[in-house]
C-alpha angles and dihedrals in degrees: 000000000000094000102042136072091231105142107164117116115258121223120199126179115194131184112222091217094055109132090212095052103096101032103036118006101046099169090185087071090057090051091048092049090053095053112115093010099094090240111130113219118190116192115190113195120207118202115223096015126116134185096289133130089251092060093046093050090051093061105028095094090057090051093050090052090046092055093041089056091047090054092046092248099117138050118260093234094064113107118245111126 
């Protein structure tokens, strides 16, 4: 992030019960890497969720709206974040 002109906001949803969270995913490192770059990173933590299909399907609509707005395909007033 520090060497690119990437400026779109980043949306991350993370289950707190994900077995990959501490050793591999580490979303706090993404947030730290974005500091001072102008890239906004929003991490939404979800208690009781893991890395399963059920978790992903519960947030995918928000992510589609997030990307549609970033591409100019959706209205700003639509909820996503």
